[in-house]
C-alpha positions as CSV (number, residue, x, y, z in Angstrom):
1,M,126.5,-51.6,116.2
2,A,127.7,-48.0,116.2
3,T,131.2,-49.1,116.8
4,F,131.2,-51.6,114.0
5,L,129.7,-49.1,111.6
6,Y,132.2,-46.5,112.7
7,R,135.1,-48.8,111.9
8,L,133.4,-49.7,108.6
9,G,133.1,-46.1,107.6
10,R,136.7,-45.4,108.4
11,L,137.8,-48.4,106.5
12,A,135.8,-47.5,103.5
13,F,137.2,-43.9,103.6
14,R,140.8,-45.2,103.9
15,R,140.4,-48.0,101.3
16,R,138.2,-45.9,99.0
17,W,139.7,-47.2,95.8
18,F,139.0,-50.8,96.9
19,A,135.4,-49.9,98.0
20,A,134.7,-48.0,94.8
21,L,136.1,-50.7,92.5
22,L,134.3,-53.4,94.4
23,W,130.9,-51.8,93.7
24,V,132.0,-51.2,90.1
25,A,132.8,-54.9,89.9
26,V,129.5,-55.8,91.5
27,L,127.6,-53.6,89.0
28,A,129.6,-55.1,86.1
29,G,129.0,-58.7,87.4
30,V,125.2,-58.4,87.7
31,G,125.1,-56.4,84.5
32,F,126.8,-59.3,82.7
33,G,124.4,-61.7,84.3
34,A,121.4,-59.7,83.2
35,A,122.8,-59.5,79.6
36,T,123.3,-63.2,79.3
37,A,120.3,-64.4,81.3
38,P,117.3,-65.9,79.5
39,A,114.4,-63.5,78.8
40,A,112.0,-62.7,81.6
41,P,108.8,-64.7,81.4
42,D,105.5,-63.1,80.5
43,Q,103.7,-61.4,83.3
44,S,101.5,-63.8,85.3
45,N,98.3,-62.3,86.7
46,A,97.2,-65.4,88.5
47,M,95.3,-64.7,91.7
48,P,95.0,-67.8,93.8
49,G,92.0,-68.3,96.0
50,I,89.4,-66.3,94.0
51,E,86.5,-67.7,92.0
52,S,87.4,-66.0,88.8
53,Q,90.8,-67.6,88.8
54,K,89.4,-71.0,89.5
55,A,87.0,-70.5,86.5
56,F,89.9,-69.5,84.2
57,D,91.9,-72.6,85.4
58,L,88.9,-74.8,84.5
59,M,88.6,-73.2,81.1
60,E,92.3,-73.8,80.4
61,Q,91.8,-77.5,81.4
62,R,88.6,-78.2,79.5
63,F,89.2,-75.8,76.5
64,P,92.9,-76.2,75.7
65,G,94.2,-73.2,73.8
66,A,91.0,-71.2,74.2
67,T,92.5,-68.8,76.7
68,A,95.7,-68.2,74.7
69,D,96.8,-64.6,75.3
70,G,96.7,-63.5,71.7
71,A,96.3,-59.8,70.8
72,S,93.0,-58.5,69.6
73,A,91.6,-55.4,68.2
74,R,87.9,-54.3,68.4
75,V,87.3,-51.9,65.6
76,V,84.1,-49.8,66.2
77,F,82.2,-48.2,63.3
78,V,79.7,-45.4,64.0
79,A,77.5,-44.0,61.2
80,P,76.8,-40.3,60.9
81,D,73.6,-38.9,62.4
82,G,70.6,-40.0,60.3
83,Q,72.5,-42.9,58.7
84,K,73.0,-46.6,59.4
85,V,76.0,-48.8,59.2
86,T,73.8,-51.3,57.3
87,S,73.4,-48.9,54.3
88,S,75.1,-50.2,51.1
89,Q,77.8,-47.6,51.1
90,N,78.8,-48.0,54.8
91,R,78.5,-51.8,54.6
92,A,80.9,-51.8,51.6
93,V,83.5,-49.8,53.6
94,I,83.2,-52.2,56.6
95,E,83.5,-55.3,54.5
96,K,86.5,-53.9,52.7
97,F,88.1,-53.2,56.1
98,V,87.5,-56.8,57.2
99,A,89.1,-58.1,54.0
100,E,92.2,-55.9,54.4
101,A,92.5,-56.6,58.2
102,S,92.4,-60.4,57.7
103,D,95.4,-60.3,55.4
104,G,98.5,-61.0,57.4
105,S,100.6,-63.9,58.7
106,Q,100.0,-63.1,62.3
107,V,96.2,-62.5,61.9
108,A,94.1,-65.4,63.2
109,S,90.7,-64.0,62.1
110,A,88.8,-60.9,61.3
111,V,85.1,-61.2,61.7
112,S,82.5,-59.1,59.8
113,P,80.0,-57.5,62.2
114,F,77.2,-58.5,59.8
115,R,78.0,-62.2,60.1
116,A,78.7,-62.0,63.8
117,K,75.5,-60.0,64.5
118,A,77.7,-57.3,66.0
119,V,75.3,-54.4,65.0
120,S,73.4,-52.3,67.5
121,E,69.6,-52.4,67.4
122,D,69.3,-48.9,65.9
123,A,72.0,-49.9,63.3
124,S,74.1,-46.8,64.3
125,T,77.1,-48.8,65.5
126,A,78.9,-52.0,64.6
127,Y,82.2,-53.6,65.5
128,S,84.6,-56.0,64.0
129,T,86.9,-58.2,66.1
130,V,90.4,-58.9,64.7
131,T,92.4,-61.6,66.6
132,Y,96.0,-62.5,66.3
133,K,98.1,-65.6,66.9
134,V,100.6,-63.8,69.1
135,A,100.5,-61.6,72.1
136,A,100.5,-57.8,71.7
137,D,104.1,-57.4,72.6
138,D,105.1,-59.9,69.9
139,L,103.2,-58.2,67.1
140,T,105.5,-57.0,64.3
141,D,105.5,-53.5,63.0
142,A,104.2,-54.8,59.7
143,A,101.2,-56.3,61.4
144,K,100.4,-53.1,63.3
145,N,101.0,-51.0,60.2
146,S,98.6,-53.1,58.2
147,L,95.8,-52.7,60.7
148,E,96.4,-49.0,61.1
149,S,96.4,-48.6,57.3
150,A,93.1,-50.4,57.0
151,V,91.6,-48.3,59.8
152,E,92.8,-45.0,58.2
153,E,91.3,-46.0,54.9
154,A,88.0,-46.7,56.6
155,R,88.2,-43.3,58.3
156,G,88.3,-41.8,54.9
157,S,84.6,-42.5,54.5
158,D,81.8,-40.9,56.4
159,L,82.1,-43.4,59.2
160,T,83.7,-42.7,62.6
161,V,86.2,-45.5,63.2
162,E,87.9,-46.1,66.6
163,V,90.0,-49.0,67.8
164,G,90.0,-50.7,71.2
165,G,91.7,-53.9,72.4
166,T,95.3,-54.7,73.0
167,A,96.8,-54.8,69.5
168,L,97.2,-51.0,69.1
169,A,96.8,-50.0,72.7
170,T,98.8,-46.9,73.7
171,Q,101.4,-47.6,76.4
172,P,101.1,-45.4,79.5
173,S,104.0,-43.0,80.0
174,A,105.4,-42.4,83.4
175,G,105.0,-38.6,83.3
176,G,107.0,-37.2,80.4
177,I,108.2,-33.7,80.8
178,A,106.6,-33.4,84.2
179,E,108.7,-36.2,85.6
180,V,111.9,-34.5,84.2
181,I,110.8,-31.3,86.0
182,G,110.2,-33.3,89.2
183,I,113.7,-34.8,89.1
184,S,115.2,-31.4,88.3
185,I,113.4,-29.9,91.3
186,A,114.9,-32.7,93.4
187,A,118.4,-31.8,92.2
188,V,117.8,-28.1,93.0
189,V,116.6,-29.0,96.5
190,L,119.7,-31.0,97.1
191,L,121.9,-28.1,95.8
192,I,120.1,-25.5,98.0
193,T,120.3,-27.8,101.0
194,F,124.0,-28.6,100.8
195,G,125.2,-25.6,98.8
196,S,127.6,-27.8,96.9
197,L,127.3,-29.6,93.5
198,A,129.4,-32.5,94.9
199,A,127.1,-32.9,97.9
200,A,124.0,-32.6,95.8
201,G,125.3,-35.0,93.2
202,L,126.7,-37.7,95.5
203,P,123.3,-38.9,96.8
204,L,121.9,-39.0,93.2
205,L,125.0,-40.9,92.0
206,T,125.0,-43.5,94.7
207,A,121.2,-44.0,94.4
208,I,121.5,-44.5,90.6
209,I,124.3,-47.1,91.2
210,G,122.1,-48.9,93.7
211,V,119.1,-49.0,91.4
212,G,121.4,-50.2,88.6
213,V,122.7,-53.1,90.7
214,S,119.2,-54.0,91.9
215,M,117.6,-53.9,88.5
216,A,120.4,-55.9,86.9
217,A,120.2,-58.5,89.6
218,I,116.4,-58.8,89.1
219,M,116.9,-59.2,85.3
220,A,119.6,-61.8,85.9
221,L,117.4,-63.8,88.3
222,A,114.2,-63.3,86.3
223,S,114.1,-66.7,84.6
224,A,115.2,-68.7,87.6
225,F,112.6,-67.2,90.0
226,G,109.8,-66.3,87.5
227,L,110.3,-62.6,87.8
228,S,108.5,-60.6,85.1
229,S,109.4,-57.3,83.5
230,T,107.1,-55.4,85.9
231,T,108.6,-56.9,89.0
232,G,111.2,-54.2,89.2
233,T,108.8,-51.3,89.1
234,L,108.4,-51.0,92.9
235,A,112.1,-51.8,93.3
236,T,113.1,-48.9,91.1
237,M,110.9,-46.4,92.8
238,L,111.8,-47.4,96.4
239,G,115.5,-48.0,95.6
240,L,115.8,-44.5,94.2
241,A,113.8,-42.9,97.0
242,C,115.5,-44.7,99.9
243,G,118.9,-44.6,98.2
244,I,118.8,-40.8,98.0
245,D,117.5,-40.4,101.6
246,Y,120.1,-42.7,103.1
247,A,123.0,-41.0,101.3
248,V,121.7,-37.5,102.3
249,F,121.6,-38.6,106.0
250,I,125.2,-39.8,105.9
251,V,126.5,-36.8,104.0
252,S,124.7,-34.4,106.3
253,R,126.2,-36.0,109.4
254,Y,129.6,-36.0,107.8
255,R,129.4,-32.2,107.3
256,E,128.3,-31.8,110.9
257,E,131.2,-33.8,112.2
258,R,133.6,-31.8,110.1
259,A,132.1,-28.7,111.6
260,K,133.1,-30.0,115.0
261,G,136.7,-30.1,114.0
262,H,137.1,-33.8,113.2
263,S,139.4,-34.9,110.4
264,P,137.7,-36.1,107.2
265,Q,138.4,-39.8,107.9
266,E,137.2,-39.5,111.5
267,A,134.1,-37.5,110.3
268,A,133.3,-40.3,107.8
269,G,133.6,-42.9,110.5
270,L,131.5,-41.0,113.0
271,A,128.8,-40.2,110.3
272,T,128.6,-43.9,109.4
273,G,128.5,-45.0,113.1
274,T,125.7,-42.6,114.1
275,A,123.6,-41.7,111.0
276,G,124.5,-45.1,109.6
277,S,122.9,-46.8,112.5
278,A,119.7,-44.9,111.8
279,V,120.0,-45.9,108.2
280,V,120.3,-49.6,109.1
281,F,117.2,-49.7,111.2
282,A,115.2,-47.5,108.8
283,G,116.1,-49.9,106.1
284,L,115.0,-52.8,108.2
285,T,111.6,-51.3,108.7
286,V,111.2,-50.8,105.0
287,V,112.3,-54.4,104.3
288,I,109.7,-55.6,106.9
289,A,107.0,-53.6,105.1
290,L,107.9,-54.9,101.7
291,A,108.4,-58.5,102.7
292,G,105.0,-58.2,104.5
293,L,103.3,-58.0,101.0
294,A,103.5,-61.8,101.1
295,V,100.5,-61.6,103.6
296,V,98.3,-60.5,100.7
297,G,98.6,-63.9,99.0
298,V,99.2,-62.6,95.5
299,P,102.3,-64.1,93.9
300,M,103.0,-61.0,91.8
301,L,102.8,-58.7,94.8
302,T,105.1,-61.0,96.8
303,K,107.7,-61.0,94.1
304,M,107.5,-57.2,93.7
305,G,107.8,-56.8,97.5
306,L,110.8,-59.1,97.8
307,A,112.5,-57.5,94.8
308,A,112.0,-54.0,96.3
309,A,113.2,-55.2,99.7
310,G,116.4,-56.3,98.0
311,A,116.8,-52.9,96.3
312,V,116.4,-51.2,99.7
313,A,119.0,-53.5,101.2
314,V,121.4,-52.6,98.4
315,G,120.7,-49.0,99.1
316,V,121.7,-49.5,102.8
317,L,124.9,-51.3,101.9
318,I,125.9,-48.5,99.5
319,A,125.2,-45.8,102.1
320,L,127.5,-47.6,104.6
321,T,130.3,-48.3,102.2
322,L,130.3,-46.4,98.9
323,V,129.2,-43.1,100.4
324,P,132.1,-42.9,102.8
325,A,134.4,-44.1,100.1
326,L,133.3,-41.2,97.8
327,L,133.7,-38.8,100.7
328,G,137.3,-40.0,100.8
329,F,137.8,-38.9,97.1
330,W,136.2,-35.5,97.8
331,P,136.5,-34.8,101.5
332,N,136.1,-31.0,101.1
333,A,134.1,-30.8,97.9
334,V,130.9,-31.8,99.7
335,L,131.2,-28.7,101.8
336,S,129.6,-25.6,100.4
337,R,131.7,-23.3,98.2
338,S,131.4,-20.4,100.8
339,T,132.5,-22.9,103.5
340,R,135.6,-23.9,101.6
341,K,136.6,-20.3,101.0
342,R,136.2,-19.4,104.6
343,R,138.1,-22.5,105.7
344,R,141.0,-21.3,103.6
345,A,140.8,-17.8,105.0
346,R,140.8,-19.1,108.6
347,K,143.3,-21.9,108.1
348,A,145.9,-19.9,110.0
349,E,143.7,-18.9,112.9
350,E,143.7,-22.2,115.0
351,N,143.7,-21.5,118.7
352,T,141.8,-22.7,121.7
353,A,139.9,-19.6,122.3
354,E,138.4,-19.6,118.8
355,A,137.5,-23.3,119.2
356,G,135.6,-22.5,122.4
357,A,133.8,-19.6,120.7
358,N,132.9,-21.7,117.7
359,R,131.6,-24.5,119.8
360,T,129.2,-22.0,121.2
361,E,128.2,-21.1,117.7
362,A,127.3,-24.7,117.2
363,G,124.3,-24.1,119.3
364,K,123.1,-21.1,117.4
365,P,119.4,-21.4,116.6
366,N,118.3,-22.2,113.1
367,G,114.9,-22.8,111.5
368,G,114.5,-26.3,113.0
369,T,115.4,-25.0,116.5
370,R,112.9,-22.2,116.3
371,W,110.1,-24.4,115.1
372,A,110.8,-27.0,117.8
373,R,110.7,-24.4,120.5
374,F,107.4,-23.1,119.1
375,V,105.8,-26.6,119.3
376,L,107.3,-27.1,122.8
377,R,105.5,-24.0,124.0
378,R,102.1,-25.0,122.5
379,P,102.2,-28.8,122.3
380,L,98.5,-29.5,122.9
381,P,97.1,-27.1,120.2
382,V,99.6,-28.4,117.7
383,L,98.7,-32.0,118.4
384,L,95.0,-31.4,118.3
385,A,95.3,-29.4,115.0
386,S,97.4,-32.1,113.4
387,V,95.1,-35.0,114.4
388,A,91.9,-33.0,113.5
389,G,93.3,-32.0,110.1
390,L,94.5,-35.5,109.1
391,G,91.4,-37.1,110.6
392,T,89.1,-34.8,108.5
393,L,91.0,-35.6,105.3
394,A,90.7,-39.4,106.1
395,I,86.9,-39.3,106.3
396,P,86.4,-40.1,102.5
397,V,88.1,-43.5,103.1
398,L,84.8,-44.6,104.5
399,G,83.4,-44.5,101.0
400,L,86.4,-46.2,99.4
401,Q,85.4,-48.4,96.4
402,L,88.2,-50.6,94.9
403,G,88.3,-51.8,91.4
404,T,90.3,-51.9,88.2
405,S,89.6,-49.3,85.5
406,G,89.9,-50.0,81.9
407,D,89.7,-48.0,78.7
408,E,87.0,-45.8,80.3
409,A,89.7,-44.2,82.5
410,K,91.9,-43.2,79.6
411,P,91.9,-39.7,78.2
412,T,89.4,-38.9,75.5
413,S,92.3,-38.1,73.2
414,T,92.9,-41.9,72.9
415,T,91.1,-44.0,70.4
416,E,90.6,-46.7,73.0
417,R,88.5,-44.4,75.2
418,R,86.4,-43.2,72.2
419,A,85.8,-46.8,71.1
420,Y,84.7,-47.7,74.7
421,D,82.3,-44.7,74.7
422,D,80.9,-45.6,71.3
423,L,80.2,-49.2,72.3
424,A,78.5,-48.1,75.5
425,R,76.2,-45.7,73.6
426,G,75.4,-48.3,70.9
427,F,75.1,-51.5,72.9
428,G,74.6,-50.3,76.5
429,P,77.1,-49.6,79.3
430,G,77.4,-53.2,80.3
431,F,78.5,-54.3,76.9
432,N,82.1,-53.4,77.7
433,G,82.3,-55.7,80.7
434,P,80.4,-59.0,80.0
435,L,80.4,-61.8,82.6
436,T,81.7,-65.2,81.6
437,I,79.8,-68.2,83.0
438,V,81.7,-71.5,83.1
439,V,79.5,-74.5,83.6
440,D,81.0,-77.8,84.8
441,A,78.3,-80.3,83.8
442,K,80.3,-83.5,84.5
443,G,78.0,-84.4,87.4
444,A,74.7,-83.7,85.5
445,A,72.6,-86.5,84.1
446,D,71.9,-84.4,80.9
447,P,74.8,-81.8,80.5
448,K,73.1,-79.9,77.7
449,A,69.8,-79.6,79.6
450,A,71.6,-78.5,82.8
451,V,73.5,-75.8,80.9
452,R,70.2,-74.5,79.2
453,T,68.6,-74.3,82.7
454,I,71.5,-72.3,84.1
455,E,71.6,-70.1,81.1
456,R,67.8,-69.4,81.4
457,K,68.0,-68.6,85.1
458,I,71.0,-66.2,84.8
459,G,69.2,-64.6,81.8
460,D,66.1,-64.0,84.0
461,T,68.2,-62.4,86.7
462,A,67.4,-58.7,87.2
463,G,70.3,-56.6,85.8
464,V,71.2,-59.0,83.0
465,V,70.4,-57.6,79.6
466,S,71.2,-60.6,77.5
467,V,73.0,-64.0,77.4
468,S,74.9,-65.6,74.6
469,A,74.4,-69.1,73.3
470,P,76.5,-71.6,75.2
471,R,79.7,-73.1,73.7
472,F,80.6,-76.7,74.6
473,N,84.0,-78.3,74.8
474,P,84.7,-81.4,72.6
475,A,83.8,-83.7,75.5
476,G,80.5,-82.0,75.9
477,D,80.7,-81.8,79.7
478,T,81.7,-78.1,80.0
479,A,80.1,-75.0,78.5
480,V,80.9,-71.3,78.4
481,F,78.5,-68.4,77.8
482,S,78.5,-64.7,78.5
483,A,76.0,-62.5,80.3
484,V,75.8,-58.8,79.6
485,P,75.0,-56.6,82.6
486,A,72.8,-53.5,82.3
487,D,75.4,-51.3,84.0
488,A,79.0,-50.3,83.5
489,P,81.8,-52.7,84.5
490,T,82.9,-50.5,87.5
491,S,79.3,-49.8,88.7
492,E,78.3,-50.9,92.1
493,K,75.2,-52.3,90.6
494,T,77.3,-54.7,88.5
495,Q,79.2,-55.8,91.6
496,D,75.8,-56.5,93.3
497,L,74.7,-58.4,90.2
498,V,77.8,-60.7,90.4
499,Q,77.1,-61.3,94.1
500,T,73.4,-62.0,93.4
501,I,74.3,-64.6,90.7
502,R,76.7,-66.3,93.1
503,D,74.3,-66.2,96.0
504,D,71.5,-67.9,93.9
505,R,74.0,-70.6,92.8
506,P,73.3,-73.3,95.4
507,A,69.6,-73.7,94.4
508,T,70.4,-73.8,90.7
509,E,73.2,-76.3,91.1
510,S,71.2,-78.6,93.3
511,S,68.4,-78.7,90.8
512,T,70.6,-79.3,87.7
513,G,73.5,-81.4,89.1
514,A,75.9,-79.0,87.3
515,E,78.3,-76.5,88.9
516,F,79.1,-73.0,87.5
517,E,81.4,-70.1,88.3
518,V,81.3,-66.5,87.2
519,T,84.5,-65.0,85.7
520,G,85.6,-62.6,82.9
521,T,87.4,-59.4,83.3
522,T,84.6,-57.6,85.2
523,A,84.2,-60.5,87.7
524,L,88.0,-60.8,88.0
525,N,88.4,-57.2,88.9
526,I,85.6,-57.4,91.5
527,D,87.3,-60.5,93.1
528,V,90.7,-58.9,93.1
529,A,89.3,-55.7,94.7
530,R,87.7,-57.8,97.4
531,K,90.8,-59.8,98.0
532,M,92.9,-56.7,98.3
533,Q,90.5,-55.1,100.7
534,D,90.3,-58.2,102.9
535,A,94.2,-58.4,103.0
536,L,94.7,-54.7,103.9
537,I,94.0,-55.0,107.7
538,P,96.2,-58.2,108.2
539,Y,98.9,-56.5,106.2
540,L,98.8,-53.4,108.4
541,V,98.8,-55.5,111.6
542,V,101.8,-57.5,110.5
543,V,103.9,-54.6,109.2
544,V,103.1,-52.1,112.0
545,G,103.4,-54.8,114.7
546,L,106.9,-55.9,113.6
547,A,108.0,-52.3,113.1
548,I,106.9,-51.4,116.6
549,V,109.1,-54.2,118.0
550,L,112.0,-53.0,115.9
551,L,111.6,-49.4,117.0
552,M,111.5,-50.5,120.6
553,V,114.9,-52.0,120.1
554,V,116.2,-48.8,118.5
555,F,114.7,-46.2,120.9
556,R,114.5,-48.3,124.1
557,S,111.0,-46.9,124.5
558,V,107.4,-48.2,124.4
559,L,105.5,-44.9,123.7
560,V,107.8,-43.6,120.9
561,P,107.2,-46.6,118.6
562,V,103.4,-46.5,119.3
563,K,103.4,-42.8,118.5
564,A,105.3,-43.5,115.3
565,A,102.8,-46.1,114.2
566,F,99.9,-43.9,115.1
567,G,101.3,-41.0,113.1
568,F,102.0,-43.3,110.1
569,L,98.4,-44.6,110.1
570,L,97.0,-41.0,110.3
571,S,99.1,-39.9,107.3
572,V,98.3,-42.9,105.2
573,L,94.5,-42.7,105.9
574,A,94.6,-39.0,105.1
575,A,96.4,-39.6,101.8
576,L,94.0,-42.4,100.9
577,G,91.1,-40.2,101.7
578,S,92.5,-37.5,99.5
579,V,92.8,-40.0,96.7
580,V,89.2,-41.0,97.1
581,A,88.0,-37.4,97.1
582,V,89.9,-36.6,93.9
583,F,89.8,-39.8,91.8
584,Q,86.5,-41.3,93.0
585,W,84.4,-38.4,94.0
586,G,85.9,-35.9,91.5
587,W,86.8,-33.1,93.9
588,G,89.4,-31.0,92.1
589,A,89.8,-33.6,89.4
590,D,89.9,-31.0,86.7
591,L,93.0,-29.4,88.3
592,L,94.9,-32.6,87.8
593,G,93.6,-33.3,84.4
594,V,91.5,-36.3,85.5
595,E,88.8,-36.7,82.8
596,S,86.8,-39.5,84.5
597,T,86.3,-40.7,88.0
598,G,85.7,-44.2,89.2
599,P,86.8,-46.8,91.7
600,I,90.3,-46.6,93.2
601,M,92.9,-49.1,91.8
602,S,92.7,-52.3,93.8
603,M,96.4,-52.4,94.6
604,M,96.6,-48.7,95.5
605,P,96.0,-49.0,99.3
606,I,98.6,-51.8,99.5
607,F,101.2,-49.9,97.5
608,L,100.5,-46.7,99.4
609,V,101.0,-48.4,102.8
610,G,104.2,-50.2,101.7
611,I,105.9,-47.3,100.0
612,V,104.8,-44.6,102.5
613,F,105.6,-46.7,105.5
614,G,109.2,-47.1,104.2
615,L,109.7,-43.4,103.7
616,A,107.9,-42.5,107.0
617,M,110.1,-44.7,109.0
618,D,113.2,-43.2,107.3
619,Y,112.1,-39.8,108.5
620,E,111.0,-41.1,111.9
621,V,114.2,-43.0,112.7
622,F,116.6,-40.2,111.5
623,L,114.7,-37.5,113.3
624,V,114.0,-39.3,116.6
625,A,117.3,-41.1,116.7
626,R,119.0,-37.8,116.9
627,M,116.7,-36.8,119.8
628,R,117.5,-40.1,121.5
629,E,121.2,-39.5,121.0
630,A,121.0,-36.1,122.6
631,Y,118.9,-37.5,125.5
632,V,121.3,-40.3,126.2
633,H,124.2,-37.8,126.2
634,G,122.6,-35.7,128.9
635,D,120.1,-33.3,127.3
636,G,116.7,-33.0,129.1
637,A,113.6,-34.3,127.3
638,G,112.6,-30.9,125.9
639,Q,116.1,-29.9,124.9
640,A,116.6,-33.3,123.2
641,V,113.7,-32.5,120.9
642,V,115.3,-29.1,120.1
643,T,118.7,-30.7,119.4
644,G,117.1,-33.3,117.2
645,F,115.4,-30.6,115.1
646,R,118.5,-28.4,115.0
647,Y,120.5,-31.1,113.2
648,S,117.9,-33.1,111.4
649,A,114.8,-31.0,110.5
650,R,116.2,-29.4,107.4
651,V,117.6,-32.7,106.1
652,V,114.2,-34.4,106.7
653,V,112.4,-31.6,105.0
654,A,114.8,-31.7,102.0
655,A,114.4,-35.5,101.7
656,A,110.6,-35.1,101.7
657,L,110.7,-32.3,99.2
658,I,112.8,-34.5,96.9
659,M,110.4,-37.4,97.1
660,M,107.4,-35.1,96.6
661,A,109.0,-33.6,93.5
662,V,109.8,-37.0,92.0
663,F,106.3,-38.4,92.8
664,S,104.5,-35.3,91.6
665,G,106.1,-35.8,88.2
666,F,103.8,-38.8,87.7
667,I,100.7,-36.6,88.0
668,G,101.6,-35.2,84.5
669,A,101.0,-38.7,83.0
670,G,98.1,-39.2,80.6
671,E,96.9,-42.4,82.4
672,S,94.5,-41.8,85.3
673,M,96.1,-44.8,87.1
674,I,99.6,-43.3,87.0
675,K,98.2,-39.9,88.1
676,M,96.6,-41.6,91.0
677,I,99.8,-43.3,92.1
678,G,101.8,-40.0,91.8
679,F,99.3,-37.9,93.6
680,G,98.8,-40.5,96.4
681,L,102.5,-40.9,97.1
682,A,103.2,-37.1,96.9
683,I,100.4,-36.1,99.2
684,A,101.2,-39.0,101.6
685,V,104.8,-37.8,101.9
686,L,103.5,-34.2,102.4
687,F,101.3,-35.3,105.3
688,D,103.8,-37.6,106.9
689,A,106.9,-35.4,106.8
690,F,105.4,-32.0,107.4
691,V,102.4,-32.7,109.6
692,V,103.3,-35.9,111.4
693,R,107.1,-35.7,111.8
694,M,107.4,-31.9,112.0
695,A,104.3,-31.2,114.2
696,L,102.7,-34.3,115.8
697,V,106.0,-35.9,116.8
698,P,107.5,-33.0,118.8
699,A,104.1,-32.2,120.3
700,V,103.6,-35.7,121.6
701,L,107.2,-35.9,122.9
702,A,106.7,-32.5,124.6
703,L,103.6,-33.7,126.4
704,L,105.2,-37.0,127.4
705,G,108.5,-35.5,128.7
706,R,110.8,-38.1,130.2
707,A,108.0,-40.7,130.0
708,A,108.6,-40.8,126.3
709,W,111.8,-42.7,126.9
710,W,110.4,-45.1,129.5
711,M,110.5,-48.8,129.1
712,P,109.7,-51.5,131.7
713,R,112.8,-53.1,133.2
714,W,111.7,-56.6,132.3
715,L,111.2,-55.6,128.7
716,D,114.5,-53.7,128.6
717,R,116.2,-57.0,129.7
718,I,114.5,-59.1,127.0
719,L,115.1,-56.8,124.0
720,P,118.5,-57.0,122.5
721,R,120.6,-53.9,123.0
722,V,122.1,-52.0,120.1
723,D,124.2,-48.8,120.3
724,V,122.3,-46.6,117.9
725,E,123.1,-43.4,119.8
726,G,126.9,-43.9,119.5
727,E,127.7,-44.0,123.2
728,A,130.6,-46.4,122.5
729,L,132.0,-44.0,119.9
730,T,133.2,-41.7,122.7
731,R,135.7,-44.4,123.6
732,H,136.7,-45.1,120.0
733,T,137.3,-41.6,118.7
734,A,140.7,-41.8,117.0
735,D,141.2,-38.0,116.5
736,T,140.7,-35.3,119.1
737,P,138.7,-32.4,117.6
738,K,141.1,-29.6,116.8
739,R,139.0,-26.6,116.1
740,P,135.5,-26.4,114.6
741,D,135.5,-24.0,111.7
742,P,132.6,-21.5,111.9
743,A,132.0,-22.0,108.2
744,D,131.7,-25.7,108.8
745,L,129.3,-25.0,111.6
746,E,127.1,-23.0,109.3
747,S,127.0,-25.8,106.7
748,A,126.3,-28.4,109.4
749,R,123.0,-26.8,110.2
750,V,121.7,-27.8,106.8
């Protein structure tokens, strides 16, 4: 493989105009396809295999049109202390609002709380529900402005008026100014690392091109493959992250080869043949992790995973072709300014003696070298400290509670959060998350009597505050009613209540001849959380197992891949434990601006595993591949670790800092969910790059010594052999190194 990639890199460098124009043509082609393709379908939240979804499907079948995804607004009115919403003055304000809100071509209905009995027992709170004929995204500005105008007019009275629902819901922002700061920090890190604007900008440019190609392709294929507008979210995040990393690895190795005296074209070929091999296998491990999302059994996650895998594959192709092509346009510009000045000053000083002296300088210790030697002298204490620290941080995972937060997790500055709190105070905490009971009475002798029996038994269940009157379909064989829990939707008591109702179902169904299922937003969130939790272990087994096999092929070792998987699991568990401590238990929540704690987002562990696994394997492959290369070329086991850190440590650290800066920008978002994602990813990269790869990995390799690279002969014969270390390149080097420039050597150590 190294030989093939070496030739590909030289070809891309030599035919740089063709390579660059080819990618421009690809971008233009997929862009045209995206512009002319049919609109993406609406997001489908179908979750096959869970009871809530089966109940929704039954409702769609027996109540045609009843589950249409029309927008709605729940407008909450709270009377001042000592007053009631039923007073003549307040009642007139509310009735006037209902009349104004019902006026609009897109409005389906606006119901008065006095006719719908939507007034609290103490008459302090009431709510009116406004429903629309179209989804929230299809509401016109006129329809929204009409509702906002009616709300503002009602607020002009003594009543407190807040609005929940989807019609006027604020859309979460990704991070605002904090995200801009994060990206700016990433650019500064690149500039400091390389000491050149061209070298800092090249990875950003190629990553943006890769994300552009990927997103345009997703949009072009959206209609054909049922991809929604949110499918590309993960693709964008990972495409950008991996695209920057892969380009950084290639550029760094190019600078190193230039420092050894190779011509620009030869340096590009060698960089692509060596670092490019690591990029290929790092990309393959990421693709495995993302494709493994299919194990979860959620169509939305499967599509997101495959789309992101495609984005990573595009990033690999760009790193192997476009990056060396751009290096051909600016062969010296990617070197630092001081390096270029010293190159010009020493241009006339070429002689053999200097070359030998400068090769000696290539081994001059840097920060990575000194750190590696420190760990090699104290491997056991470093290993124990790393494992103990990450293990301690992982302990909160034992109390992990998955769920899906709603308006209660939004900042109190939003009207949706205030409406949620007002309803909870006026009608009880369970009012915001009623359970929907769907009764299939086709098999009952008397459907109405069977439904009444089920309604009575559920109403008598401990933890149920009230049940509504059942609503039958036209055929009279199916009914729907709601049950209001005593506790909040995300409460563990509510989860226990749902399980209790389902556990008591067999006796009820046998006595009535009717079947029923529990659904609604609250039950759906509970079912999704359970499905995600059950899928996490199989997902980890599949992803880590396949990655171990792939890493065995790369490193020709049994213990190195096992060590890599162990370190990854430690960093992910520690990151997930930190997320639980902050967002579920509330430790340090005020520092991040988290206003309310609760269950962890159901998809968070799956996302964390998939994304962090991809980045962790990037760092592992690039760092350890360099050690393997040194070991194969004659270094001892300990010296190979030092050599790997000399050339790779600073680049890995820079790549990790870039990702941490980008992910940390999401912590500045207003939405707790986005804060959680940003914090989880940033802290996971911190643990994996700086604790696992920089401390645990060299400590384990130091303790194992030569045994780290051991593989049974029978297994060595079975596994395919690929030349990742670049052994074959010694026979394909077209240019003999002339003289390594000391300034180049200095820049290579970055």
